[in-house]
N, CA and C atoms as a LAMMPS dump frame, in Angstrom:
ITEM: TIMESTEP
0
ITEM: NUMBER OF ATOMS
654
ITEM: BOX BOUNDS ff ff ff
-5.0000000000000000e+02 5.0000000000000000e+02
-5.0000000000000000e+02 5.0000000000000000e+02
-5.0000000000000000e+02 5.0000000000000000e+02
ITEM: ATOMS id mol type element x y z
1 1 1 N 459.709 400.117 393.153
2 1 2 C 461.181 400.939 392.838
3 1 3 C 462.052 399.694 391.672
4 2 1 N 462.699 400.274 391.221
5 2 2 C 463.441 399.197 389.944
6 2 3 C 464.788 399.531 390.324
7 3 1 N 465.343 398.233 390.544
8 3 2 C 466.908 398.453 391.044
9 3 3 C 467.397 397.159 390.017
10 4 1 N 468.485 397.561 389.376
11 4 2 C 469.451 396.65 388.71
12 4 3 C 470.476 396.207 389.853
13 5 1 N 470.54 395.132 390.258
14 5 2 C 470.977 394.37 391.355
15 5 3 C 472.415 393.418 391.209
16 6 1 N 472.65 393.522 389.851
17 6 2 C 474.143 393.171 389.303
18 6 3 C 474.805 393.766 388.276
19 7 1 N 475.92 394.394 388.6
20 7 2 C 476.623 395.105 387.504
21 7 3 C 478.009 395.188 387.992
22 8 1 N 478.86 395.742 386.768
23 8 2 C 480.113 395.71 387.143
24 8 3 C 480.808 396.817 386.439
25 9 1 N 481.705 397.5 387.055
26 9 2 C 482.13 398.78 386.12
27 9 3 C 483.551 398.252 386.239
28 10 1 N 484.32 399.186 385.519
29 10 2 C 486.172 399.298 385.399
30 10 3 C 486.548 398.839 386.691
31 11 1 N 486.037 398.856 387.919
32 11 2 C 486.628 398.191 389.039
33 11 3 C 486.893 396.647 389.232
34 12 1 N 485.866 395.918 388.037
35 12 2 C 485.999 394.643 388.095
36 12 3 C 486.827 394.664 386.571
37 13 1 N 487.766 393.473 387.125
38 13 2 C 488.508 393.077 385.81
39 13 3 C 488.545 392.921 384.42
40 14 1 N 486.884 392.601 384.046
41 14 2 C 486.689 392.189 382.913
42 14 3 C 485.56 393.134 382.176
43 15 1 N 485.565 394.289 383.019
44 15 2 C 484.305 395.244 382.556
45 15 3 C 484.925 396.474 381.688
46 16 1 N 484.261 397.07 380.832
47 16 2 C 484.913 398.084 379.962
48 16 3 C 484.045 399.374 380.561
49 17 1 N 483.029 399.227 381.206
50 17 2 C 481.909 400.104 381.659
51 17 3 C 482.601 401.442 382.895
52 18 1 N 482.502 402.526 382.942
53 18 2 C 482.758 403.534 383.979
54 18 3 C 481.265 403.348 384.597
55 19 1 N 481.212 403.987 386.2
56 19 2 C 480.011 404.186 386.848
57 19 3 C 479.63 405.736 385.964
58 20 1 N 480.153 406.375 385.861
59 20 2 C 479.536 407.72 385.197
60 20 3 C 479.487 407.068 384.269
61 21 1 N 479.634 406.63 383.069
62 21 2 C 478.845 406.103 381.589
63 21 3 C 477.627 405.298 381.909
64 22 1 N 477.56 404.442 383.094
65 22 2 C 476.32 403.843 383.537
66 22 3 C 475.364 404.534 383.767
67 23 1 N 475.598 405.799 384.351
68 23 2 C 474.53 406.817 384.996
69 23 3 C 474.323 407.515 383.513
70 24 1 N 475.275 407.676 382.403
71 24 2 C 474.55 408.584 381.606
72 24 3 C 473.582 407.577 380.69
73 25 1 N 473.859 406.304 380.631
74 25 2 C 473.023 405.495 380
75 25 3 C 471.795 405.26 380.739
76 26 1 N 471.727 405.587 382.024
77 26 2 C 470.608 405.412 382.77
78 26 3 C 469.672 406.741 381.791
79 27 1 N 470.172 407.813 381.64
80 27 2 C 469.477 408.709 381.365
81 27 3 C 468.915 408.789 380.076
82 28 1 N 469.552 407.654 379.152
83 28 2 C 468.96 407.483 377.652
84 28 3 C 467.936 406.359 378.034
85 29 1 N 467.843 405.626 378.807
86 29 2 C 466.967 404.726 378.943
87 29 3 C 465.434 405.32 379.755
88 30 1 N 465.987 406.408 380.417
89 30 2 C 464.832 407.108 380.905
90 30 3 C 464.094 407.859 379.647
91 31 1 N 464.679 408.536 379.172
92 31 2 C 464.492 409.547 378.127
93 31 3 C 463.134 408.29 377.2
94 32 1 N 463.687 407.064 376.803
95 32 2 C 463.145 406.498 376.04
96 32 3 C 461.606 405.939 376.728
97 33 1 N 461.55 406.386 378.134
98 33 2 C 460.541 406.001 378.304
99 33 3 C 460.156 404.795 379.6
100 34 1 N 461.553 404.285 379.897
101 34 2 C 461.858 403.081 380.921
102 34 3 C 462.235 403.464 382.265
103 35 1 N 461.887 402.87 383.038
104 35 2 C 462.559 402.861 384.502
105 35 3 C 463.424 402.577 384.872
106 36 1 N 464.272 403.353 385.562
107 36 2 C 465.249 402.634 386.366
108 36 3 C 465.736 403.379 387.541
109 37 1 N 465.752 403.242 388.86
110 37 2 C 465.779 403.916 389.976
111 37 3 C 467.3 403.593 390.561
112 38 1 N 468.026 402.727 390.132
113 38 2 C 469.465 402.627 390.493
114 38 3 C 469.834 401.403 390.287
115 39 1 N 471.118 401.143 390.638
116 39 2 C 471.702 399.912 390.307
117 39 3 C 472.828 399.579 391.402
118 40 1 N 473.043 398.35 391.46
119 40 2 C 474.091 397.999 392.834
120 40 3 C 475.457 397.296 391.772
121 41 1 N 476.583 398.156 392.433
122 41 2 C 477.602 397.566 391.551
123 41 3 C 478.34 396.624 392.284
124 42 1 N 478.252 395.301 391.788
125 42 2 C 478.714 393.898 392.364
126 42 3 C 480.107 393.594 391.715
127 43 1 N 481.167 394.095 392.487
128 43 2 C 482.556 394.213 391.561
129 43 3 C 482.895 392.387 392.275
130 44 1 N 483.784 392.238 391.398
131 44 2 C 484.329 390.722 391.421
132 44 3 C 485.315 390.629 392.767
133 45 1 N 484.97 389.972 393.189
134 45 2 C 486.198 389.631 394.404
135 45 3 C 486.635 390.67 395.051
136 46 1 N 485.79 391.559 395.367
137 46 2 C 486.307 392.688 396.267
138 46 3 C 485.449 393.476 396.653
139 47 1 N 485.646 394.469 397.69
140 47 2 C 484.266 395.405 397.78
141 47 3 C 485.129 396.782 398.06
142 48 1 N 484.727 397.704 397.011
143 48 2 C 485.772 398.893 397.275
144 48 3 C 484.974 400.084 398.082
145 49 1 N 485.712 399.877 399.736
146 49 2 C 485.013 400.542 400.798
147 49 3 C 485.58 402.267 400.072
148 50 1 N 486.518 402.466 399.537
149 50 2 C 487.058 403.8 399.25
150 50 3 C 486.379 404.549 398.063
151 51 1 N 485.173 403.729 397.489
152 51 2 C 484.837 404.687 396.09
153 51 3 C 483.218 404.973 396.913
154 52 1 N 483.075 406.313 396.426
155 52 2 C 481.855 407.028 397.042
156 52 3 C 480.865 407.608 395.629
157 53 1 N 479.852 407.118 395.588
158 53 2 C 479.303 407.509 394.369
159 53 3 C 478.037 408.381 394.961
160 54 1 N 477.882 408.831 395.848
161 54 2 C 476.47 409.75 396.635
162 54 3 C 476.67 410.971 395.851
163 55 1 N 477.554 411.458 395.592
164 55 2 C 477.299 413.308 394.856
165 55 3 C 476.909 412.479 393.421
166 56 1 N 477.343 411.903 392.801
167 56 2 C 477.079 411.171 391.3
168 56 3 C 475.512 411.055 391.391
169 57 1 N 474.869 409.995 392.504
170 57 2 C 473.782 409.579 392.495
171 57 3 C 472.618 410.753 392.66
172 58 1 N 473.08 411.687 393.682
173 58 2 C 472.147 412.83 393.724
174 58 3 C 471.617 413.546 392.859
175 59 1 N 473.179 414.099 392.071
176 59 2 C 473.169 415 390.824
177 59 3 C 472.113 414.335 390.019
178 60 1 N 471.928 412.924 389.708
179 60 2 C 471.162 412.252 388.521
180 60 3 C 469.587 411.566 389.144
181 61 1 N 469.603 412.025 390.292
182 61 2 C 468.195 411.181 390.745
183 61 3 C 468.576 409.857 390.816
184 62 1 N 469.259 408.854 391.601
185 62 2 C 469.718 407.925 390.941
186 62 3 C 470.335 407.073 392.483
187 63 1 N 469.99 405.754 392.556
188 63 2 C 470.347 405.398 394.029
189 63 3 C 471.478 404.488 393.41
190 64 1 N 472.704 404.523 393.638
191 64 2 C 474.149 403.659 393.597
192 64 3 C 474.636 403.056 394.709
193 65 1 N 474.353 401.772 394.674
194 65 2 C 474.819 400.988 395.911
195 65 3 C 476.215 400.175 395.627
196 66 1 N 476.665 399.638 396.676
197 66 2 C 478.231 398.795 396.502
198 66 3 C 477.447 397.584 397.134
199 67 1 N 477.784 396.212 396.358
200 67 2 C 478.239 394.894 396.625
201 67 3 C 478.984 394.357 396.168
202 68 1 N 479.444 393.049 395.954
203 68 2 C 480.28 391.986 395.958
204 68 3 C 479.73 390.957 395.113
205 69 1 N 480.601 390.441 394.397
206 69 2 C 480.018 389.329 393.373
207 69 3 C 481.54 388.324 393.634
208 70 1 N 481.254 387.219 394.415
209 70 2 C 482.117 386.55 394.99
210 70 3 C 482.376 384.854 394.528
211 71 1 N 483.343 384.475 394.149
212 71 2 C 483.519 383.07 393.913
213 71 3 C 483.598 382.015 395.16
214 72 1 N 482.84 380.831 394.665
215 72 2 C 482.763 379.931 395.761
216 72 3 C 483.245 378.741 395.285
217 73 1 N 483.032 377.902 396.282
218 73 2 C 483.126 376.342 395.807
219 73 3 C 481.628 375.634 395.42
220 74 1 N 481.021 376.15 395.445
221 74 2 C 479.677 376.117 394.841
222 74 3 C 478.771 377.551 393.685
223 75 1 N 479.892 377.951 392.985
224 75 2 C 479.239 378.857 392.061
225 75 3 C 479.582 380.208 392.751
226 76 1 N 478.856 381.39 391.686
227 76 2 C 479.215 383.186 392.213
228 76 3 C 478.108 383.514 393.232
229 77 1 N 478.256 384.254 394.192
230 77 2 C 477.266 384.455 394.691
231 77 3 C 477.432 386.065 394.901
232 78 1 N 476.234 386.846 394.647
233 78 2 C 476.48 388.389 394.665
234 78 3 C 475.912 388.464 396.515
235 79 1 N 476.663 389.698 396.841
236 79 2 C 476.551 389.731 398.431
237 79 3 C 476.192 391.489 398.48
238 80 1 N 475.091 391.514 399.306
239 80 2 C 474.87 392.767 399.61
240 80 3 C 474.794 393.241 400.742
241 81 1 N 474.967 394.497 401.363
242 81 2 C 475.046 394.981 403.221
243 81 3 C 476.495 394.539 403.529
244 82 1 N 477.635 394.474 402.454
245 82 2 C 478.841 394.305 402.864
246 82 3 C 479.541 395.079 403.928
247 83 1 N 479.972 395.02 405.106
248 83 2 C 480.516 395.672 406.195
249 83 3 C 481.991 394.906 406.747
250 84 1 N 482.242 395.79 406.849
251 84 2 C 484.019 395.865 407.518
252 84 3 C 483.884 394.331 408.658
253 85 1 N 483.176 394.232 409.195
254 85 2 C 483.435 392.755 409.634
255 85 3 C 483.191 391.738 409.1
256 86 1 N 482.399 391.615 407.95
257 86 2 C 482.181 390.571 406.92
258 86 3 C 483.6 390.59 406.064
259 87 1 N 484.087 391.662 405.605
260 87 2 C 485.355 391.878 405.11
261 87 3 C 486.537 390.804 405.866
262 88 1 N 486.287 390.968 407.339
263 88 2 C 487.226 390.558 408.176
264 88 3 C 487.105 388.959 408.552
265 89 1 N 486.1 388.58 408.182
266 89 2 C 485.633 387.342 408.608
267 89 3 C 486.005 386.491 407.045
268 90 1 N 485.837 386.717 405.979
269 90 2 C 485.612 386.214 404.703
270 90 3 C 486.673 386.643 403.632
271 91 1 N 487.682 386.153 403.46
272 91 2 C 488.483 386.598 402.324
273 91 3 C 487.743 386.507 400.977
274 92 1 N 487.508 387.632 400.333
275 92 2 C 487.188 388.106 399.139
276 92 3 C 487.763 387.491 398.096
277 93 1 N 488.842 387.783 397.989
278 93 2 C 489.905 387.022 397.004
279 93 3 C 489.999 385.476 396.748
280 94 1 N 489.493 384.791 397.732
281 94 2 C 489.571 383.343 397.709
282 94 3 C 488.292 383.018 397.293
283 95 1 N 488.923 382.101 395.792
284 95 2 C 487.866 381.593 394.848
285 95 3 C 487.512 380.548 395.113
286 96 1 N 488.023 379.426 396.068
287 96 2 C 487.617 378.402 396.535
288 96 3 C 486.667 378.188 397.776
289 97 1 N 486.073 379.539 398.681
290 97 2 C 485.551 379.628 399.804
291 97 3 C 484.42 378.707 399.7
292 98 1 N 483.997 378.448 401.245
293 98 2 C 482.856 377.568 401.347
294 98 3 C 481.833 378.345 401.482
295 99 1 N 480.826 377.987 400.008
296 99 2 C 479.666 378.679 400.04
297 99 3 C 478.652 378.915 401.008
298 100 1 N 478.408 377.684 401.776
299 100 2 C 477.885 377.764 402.839
300 100 3 C 478.123 378.814 403.938
301 101 1 N 479.199 378.539 404.239
302 101 2 C 480.096 379.682 405.182
303 101 3 C 479.629 381.08 404.695
304 102 1 N 479.831 381.488 403.521
305 102 2 C 479.61 382.658 402.908
306 102 3 C 478.282 383.106 403.491
307 103 1 N 477.504 382.403 403.238
308 103 2 C 475.501 382.398 403.295
309 103 3 C 475.328 382.649 404.323
310 104 1 N 476.032 382.036 405.906
311 104 2 C 475.845 382.449 406.94
312 104 3 C 476.328 383.316 407.307
313 105 1 N 477.608 383.482 407.227
314 105 2 C 478.67 384.449 407.685
315 105 3 C 477.848 385.861 407.328
316 106 1 N 477.787 386.268 406.198
317 106 2 C 476.848 387.527 405.671
318 106 3 C 475.569 387.639 406.634
319 107 1 N 474.863 386.99 406.652
320 107 2 C 473.618 386.803 407.763
321 107 3 C 474.066 387.448 409.07
322 108 1 N 474.702 386.521 409.584
323 108 2 C 475.526 387.021 410.58
324 108 3 C 475.859 388.559 410.769
325 109 1 N 476.286 389.051 409.789
326 109 2 C 477.142 390.506 409.646
327 109 3 C 476.282 391.377 409.197
328 110 1 N 474.965 390.972 409.484
329 110 2 C 474.086 391.862 408.629
330 110 3 C 473.733 392.047 407.199
331 111 1 N 474.412 391.502 406.481
332 111 2 C 474.067 391.357 405.015
333 111 3 C 473.809 390.094 404.421
334 112 1 N 473.643 389.903 403.085
335 112 2 C 472.94 389.12 402.572
336 112 3 C 473.481 388.515 401.208
337 113 1 N 473.553 387.14 400.758
338 113 2 C 474.021 386.607 399.969
339 113 3 C 473.296 385.385 399.011
340 114 1 N 473.416 385.985 397.836
341 114 2 C 472.326 385.088 396.656
342 114 3 C 473.421 384.725 395.585
343 115 1 N 472.866 383.341 395.304
344 115 2 C 473.726 382.7 394.206
345 115 3 C 473.124 383.336 393.237
346 116 1 N 474.067 383.893 392.138
347 116 2 C 474.488 384.843 390.861
348 116 3 C 474.087 383.697 389.944
349 117 1 N 473.492 383.845 388.685
350 117 2 C 473.349 383.258 387.54
351 117 3 C 473.204 381.649 387.358
352 118 1 N 472.026 381.204 388.598
353 118 2 C 472.357 379.826 388.889
354 118 3 C 472.12 378.834 387.64
355 119 1 N 471.728 379.163 386.625
356 119 2 C 471.795 378.349 385.732
357 119 3 C 473.124 377.813 384.543
358 120 1 N 473.827 379.008 384.954
359 120 2 C 474.674 379.047 384.289
360 120 3 C 475.939 377.629 384.515
361 121 1 N 476.329 377.362 382.981
362 121 2 C 476.946 375.836 382.787
363 121 3 C 478.533 375.823 383.451
364 122 1 N 478.44 375.163 384.462
365 122 2 C 479.894 374.806 385.167
366 122 3 C 479.989 375.923 386.389
367 123 1 N 479.288 376.664 386.585
368 123 2 C 479.627 377.511 387.843
369 123 3 C 478.482 377.966 388.227
370 124 1 N 477.474 377.767 387.948
371 124 2 C 475.68 378.158 388.423
372 124 3 C 475.48 377.466 389.585
373 125 1 N 474.645 377.531 390.279
374 125 2 C 474.292 377.012 391.792
375 125 3 C 473.629 375.66 391.751
376 126 1 N 472.843 375.778 390.396
377 126 2 C 472.061 374.379 390.175
378 126 3 C 473.155 373.15 389.902
379 127 1 N 474.289 373.563 389.661
380 127 2 C 475.204 372.363 389.412
381 127 3 C 475.881 372.044 390.986
382 128 1 N 475.505 372.627 391.875
383 128 2 C 476.064 372.486 393.089
384 128 3 C 474.698 371.7 394.331
385 129 1 N 473.671 372.403 394.104
386 129 2 C 472.656 372.292 395.146
387 129 3 C 472.317 370.811 395.553
388 130 1 N 472.671 370.025 394.998
389 130 2 C 472.374 368.941 395.512
390 130 3 C 473.647 367.781 396.04
391 131 1 N 474.857 368.805 396.189
392 131 2 C 475.841 368.165 396.478
393 131 3 C 476.151 367.564 397.928
394 132 1 N 475.288 367.576 398.582
395 132 2 C 475.19 367.531 400.251
396 132 3 C 475.561 368.495 401.18
397 133 1 N 475.982 369.807 400.425
398 133 2 C 476.032 370.446 401.293
399 133 3 C 474.987 371.32 401.867
400 134 1 N 474.696 371.987 403.375
401 134 2 C 473.551 372.658 403.936
402 134 3 C 473.196 374.055 403.234
403 135 1 N 472.417 373.803 402.328
404 135 2 C 472.029 375.315 401.734
405 135 3 C 470.767 376.049 402.682
406 136 1 N 470.685 375.456 403.563
407 136 2 C 469.175 375.858 404.181
408 136 3 C 468.81 377.277 404.329
409 137 1 N 470.199 378.222 404.617
410 137 2 C 470.148 379.584 404.722
411 137 3 C 469.93 380.422 403.371
412 138 1 N 470.104 379.664 401.846
413 138 2 C 469.651 380.071 400.723
414 138 3 C 467.954 380.438 400.612
415 139 1 N 467.697 381.584 400.234
416 139 2 C 466.14 381.671 400.123
417 139 3 C 465.827 382.474 398.932
418 140 1 N 467.032 383.081 398.51
419 140 2 C 466.785 383.93 397.354
420 140 3 C 467.895 383.638 395.966
421 141 1 N 467.173 383.558 394.851
422 141 2 C 468.3 383.197 393.676
423 141 3 C 467.853 384.293 392.61
424 142 1 N 469.228 384.583 391.779
425 142 2 C 468.897 385.156 390.853
426 142 3 C 468.361 384.847 389.515
427 143 1 N 467.054 384.95 389.352
428 143 2 C 466.243 384.274 388.279
429 143 3 C 466.548 385.202 387.038
430 144 1 N 466.306 386.621 386.751
431 144 2 C 466.732 387.253 385.355
432 144 3 C 468.148 387.711 385.293
433 145 1 N 468.95 387.187 384.543
434 145 2 C 470.267 387.854 384.298
435 145 3 C 470.247 387.944 382.891
436 146 1 N 470.756 389.306 382.53
437 146 2 C 470.841 389.949 381.221
438 146 3 C 472.125 389.257 380.295
439 147 1 N 472.896 388.181 381.07
440 147 2 C 474.009 387.892 380.2
441 147 3 C 473.81 386.318 379.924
442 148 1 N 472.66 385.936 380.401
443 148 2 C 472.645 384.076 380.285
444 148 3 C 472.726 383.868 378.732
445 149 1 N 473.049 382.744 378.962
446 149 2 C 473.574 382.302 377.112
447 149 3 C 472.417 381.441 377.003
448 150 1 N 471.998 380.732 376.066
449 150 2 C 471.151 379.729 375.598
450 150 3 C 471.249 378.749 376.657
451 151 1 N 469.813 378.328 377.169
452 151 2 C 469.688 377.536 378.323
453 151 3 C 469.691 377.175 379.363
454 152 1 N 470.77 378.816 379.769
455 152 2 C 470.823 378.743 381.297
456 152 3 C 469.667 379.62 381.786
457 153 1 N 468.743 380.35 381.231
458 153 2 C 467.689 380.742 382.036
459 153 3 C 466.603 379.627 382.416
460 154 1 N 466.595 378.443 381.274
461 154 2 C 465.762 377.474 381.946
462 154 3 C 466.111 376.433 382.723
463 155 1 N 467.424 376.395 382.953
464 155 2 C 467.947 375.93 384.181
465 155 3 C 467.642 376.41 385.5
466 156 1 N 467.876 377.836 385.283
467 156 2 C 467.607 378.753 386.681
468 156 3 C 466.011 378.44 387.067
469 157 1 N 465.335 378.204 385.903
470 157 2 C 463.477 378.324 386.478
471 157 3 C 463.248 377.036 386.753
472 158 1 N 464.14 375.905 386.483
473 158 2 C 463.922 374.598 386.858
474 158 3 C 463.922 374.179 388.53
475 159 1 N 465.391 375.115 388.284
476 159 2 C 465.682 375.128 389.896
477 159 3 C 464.683 375.978 390.806
478 160 1 N 464.368 376.965 390.469
479 160 2 C 463.261 377.833 391.096
480 160 3 C 462.29 377.117 391.48
481 161 1 N 461.803 376.449 390.411
482 161 2 C 460.346 375.624 390.684
483 161 3 C 460.688 374.448 391.401
484 162 1 N 461.82 374.012 391.402
485 162 2 C 462.125 372.774 392.355
486 162 3 C 462.177 373.064 393.978
487 163 1 N 462.949 374.284 394.112
488 163 2 C 463.369 374.432 395.371
489 163 3 C 462.53 375.825 396.083
490 164 1 N 461.612 376.356 395.447
491 164 2 C 460.855 377.289 395.719
492 164 3 C 461.495 378.674 396.025
493 165 1 N 462.635 378.853 395.464
494 165 2 C 463.194 380.278 395.837
495 165 3 C 462.536 381.035 395.449
496 166 1 N 462.73 382.741 396.294
497 166 2 C 462.371 383.899 395.875
498 166 3 C 463.149 384.16 395.092
499 167 1 N 463.164 385.26 394.169
500 167 2 C 463.541 385.432 392.915
501 167 3 C 464.249 386.813 392.725
502 168 1 N 465.503 387.223 392.053
503 168 2 C 465.709 388.712 391.985
504 168 3 C 465.832 388.738 390.275
505 169 1 N 466.643 390.026 389.902
506 169 2 C 467.336 390.338 388.382
507 169 3 C 467.891 391.275 388.478
508 170 1 N 468.897 390.909 387.645
509 170 2 C 469.824 391.648 387.396
510 170 3 C 470.456 391.751 386.155
511 171 1 N 470.929 392.649 385.435
512 171 2 C 471.605 392.986 383.98
513 171 3 C 473.268 392.068 383.823
514 172 1 N 473.627 392.106 385.063
515 172 2 C 475.378 391.347 385.028
516 172 3 C 475.883 392.004 383.676
517 173 1 N 475.531 393.628 383.468
518 173 2 C 476.529 394.707 383.162
519 173 3 C 477.733 394.501 383.194
520 174 1 N 478.574 394.542 382.1
521 174 2 C 479.858 394.34 381.61
522 174 3 C 480.309 395.444 380.791
523 175 1 N 479.22 396.308 380.299
524 175 2 C 479.281 397.101 378.892
525 175 3 C 478.381 398.163 379.358
526 176 1 N 478.197 399.158 378.953
527 176 2 C 477.56 400.612 379.44
528 176 3 C 476.069 400.052 379.058
529 177 1 N 475.824 399.802 377.779
530 177 2 C 474.26 399.731 377.351
531 177 3 C 473.954 398.384 377.792
532 178 1 N 474.276 397.577 378.794
533 178 2 C 473.695 396.388 379.233
534 178 3 C 472.568 396.824 380.767
535 179 1 N 473.319 398.19 381.022
536 179 2 C 472.71 398.274 382.329
537 179 3 C 471.061 398.493 382.563
538 180 1 N 470.462 397.617 383.197
539 180 2 C 469.21 397.763 383.368
540 180 3 C 468.4 396.885 382.84
541 181 1 N 469.373 396.021 381.703
542 181 2 C 468.16 394.771 380.979
543 181 3 C 467.199 394.032 381.489
544 182 1 N 467.834 393.772 382.976
545 182 2 C 467.277 392.84 383.809
546 182 3 C 467.076 393.969 385.03
547 183 1 N 466.175 393.539 385.933
548 183 2 C 466.416 394.506 387.374
549 183 3 C 465.184 393.515 388.494
550 184 1 N 465.211 394.524 389.557
551 184 2 C 464.248 393.918 390.677
552 184 3 C 463.082 395.109 391.095
553 185 1 N 461.833 394.67 390.945
554 185 2 C 461.004 395.668 391.193
555 185 3 C 460.614 395.275 393.12
556 186 1 N 461.112 396.546 393.837
557 186 2 C 460.473 395.999 395.098
558 186 3 C 459.655 396.843 395.419
559 187 1 N 458.829 396.448 396.408
560 187 2 C 457.292 397.005 396.696
561 187 3 C 457.531 398.6 397.525
562 188 1 N 458.714 398.494 398.511
563 188 2 C 458.951 399.283 399.276
564 188 3 C 460.301 400.039 398.732
565 189 1 N 460.407 401.396 399.339
566 189 2 C 461.462 402.33 399.102
567 189 3 C 462.537 401.846 399.696
568 190 1 N 463.853 402.061 398.742
569 190 2 C 464.965 401.743 399.342
570 190 3 C 466.109 403.072 399.057
571 191 1 N 466.472 403.068 399.979
572 191 2 C 467.855 404.32 399.933
573 191 3 C 469.092 403.765 400.542
574 192 1 N 469.502 402.507 401.078
575 192 2 C 470.579 402.633 401.415
576 192 3 C 470.837 401.211 401.328
577 193 1 N 472.089 400.663 401.696
578 193 2 C 472.263 399.114 401.515
579 193 3 C 471.585 398.482 402.626
580 194 1 N 471.433 399.435 404.072
581 194 2 C 470.541 398.263 404.907
582 194 3 C 469.178 398.092 404.478
583 195 1 N 468.708 399.276 403.65
584 195 2 C 467.234 398.997 403.013
585 195 3 C 467.16 397.688 402.464
586 196 1 N 468.21 397.583 401.414
587 196 2 C 468.175 396.62 400.544
588 196 3 C 468.216 395.273 401.169
589 197 1 N 469.064 395.259 402.353
590 197 2 C 469.242 393.93 402.899
591 197 3 C 467.964 393.488 403.742
592 198 1 N 467.36 394.454 404.398
593 198 2 C 465.947 394.207 405.039
594 198 3 C 464.911 393.989 403.92
595 199 1 N 464.929 394.789 402.677
596 199 2 C 463.574 394.07 401.795
597 199 3 C 464.065 392.578 401.046
598 200 1 N 465.316 392.454 400.861
599 200 2 C 465.372 391.308 400.564
600 200 3 C 465.355 389.797 401.346
601 201 1 N 465.409 390.022 402.914
602 201 2 C 464.828 389.415 403.874
603 201 3 C 463.587 389.053 404.113
604 202 1 N 462.793 390.105 403.741
605 202 2 C 461.275 390.374 403.667
606 202 3 C 460.637 389.667 402.534
607 203 1 N 460.976 390.024 401.208
608 203 2 C 460.619 389.3 400.399
609 203 3 C 459.596 389.899 399.159
610 204 1 N 459.438 391.37 399.575
611 204 2 C 458.446 391.9 398.804
612 204 3 C 458.855 392.712 397.432
613 205 1 N 459.048 391.28 396.685
614 205 2 C 460.013 391.998 395.437
615 205 3 C 459.902 390.964 394.394
616 206 1 N 460.216 390.82 392.976
617 206 2 C 460.235 390.287 391.985
618 206 3 C 461.01 390.689 391.122
619 207 1 N 461.578 389.747 390.011
620 207 2 C 462.166 390.262 388.606
621 207 3 C 461.442 390.772 387.688
622 208 1 N 461.875 391.793 386.941
623 208 2 C 461.679 392.527 386.017
624 208 3 C 462.679 392.221 384.634
625 209 1 N 462.236 392.289 383.44
626 209 2 C 462.966 392.938 382.549
627 209 3 C 462.359 394.229 382.053
628 210 1 N 463.517 395.232 381.586
629 210 2 C 463.445 396.698 381.266
630 210 3 C 462.532 396.729 380.567
631 211 1 N 461.79 395.784 379.696
632 211 2 C 460.556 396.461 378.836
633 211 3 C 459.268 396.466 379.552
634 212 1 N 459.415 395.855 380.82
635 212 2 C 458.431 395.661 381.923
636 212 3 C 457.811 397.38 382.488
637 213 1 N 459.049 398.162 382.57
638 213 2 C 459.001 399.474 383.104
639 213 3 C 458.364 400.296 382.577
640 214 1 N 458.049 400.014 381.023
641 214 2 C 457.684 401.337 379.905
642 214 3 C 456.654 402.013 380.554
643 215 1 N 456.67 403.103 380.438
644 215 2 C 455.704 403.993 380.924
645 215 3 C 454.264 403.932 380.042
646 216 1 N 453.256 404.003 380.538
647 216 2 C 451.765 403.748 379.546
648 216 3 C 451.985 405.015 378.405
649 217 1 N 451.455 404.769 377.462
650 217 2 C 450.951 405.864 376.584
651 217 3 C 450.336 406.756 377.167
652 218 1 N 450.219 408.263 377.269
653 218 2 C 449.397 409.242 377.773
654 218 3 C 447.995 409.257 376.851
């Protein structure tokens, strides 16, 4: 199952893409012979409890899940399986929240937090991983990011090789045509946020680029 685990709609303050436009572009991707089974909306510093995309997803044979991308004192983190308990314990708007607290609290609340674009200069996890904080609960980082700048992919790969993290992929789409550029291939089916968290904890996944999902010629 191929899921883009990092995307931003107009609910984020720096994106130009609506969810409906993402869905239409997925149709374009599929007609070109590539595969994408769904995406996660990881909006900046918030979680949209009030937004329901289930009918849109059903009508287009697509899984649309919601998550968040949060700013911490040790870089940006993607958070999956967000619950009301987690949002009551963590202030999602706090751009200097403690990263270790976020990771551990997410686990306690049935969620999962992953360092986003760890090789990014200035705000990537590799800038902070050796600062003395306890990051023992971090087991997965984002490996492939469709918005990486020159040098950032290499920095992420060095960190992953050194620390032995499992890895995911996401487009980090802020524009319509970017959706699905990088994704995560899961061995098992995912139907909701709880399934996603379970599979991220289990480890049966790997990052892929869109080109790797092409259907073989008949």
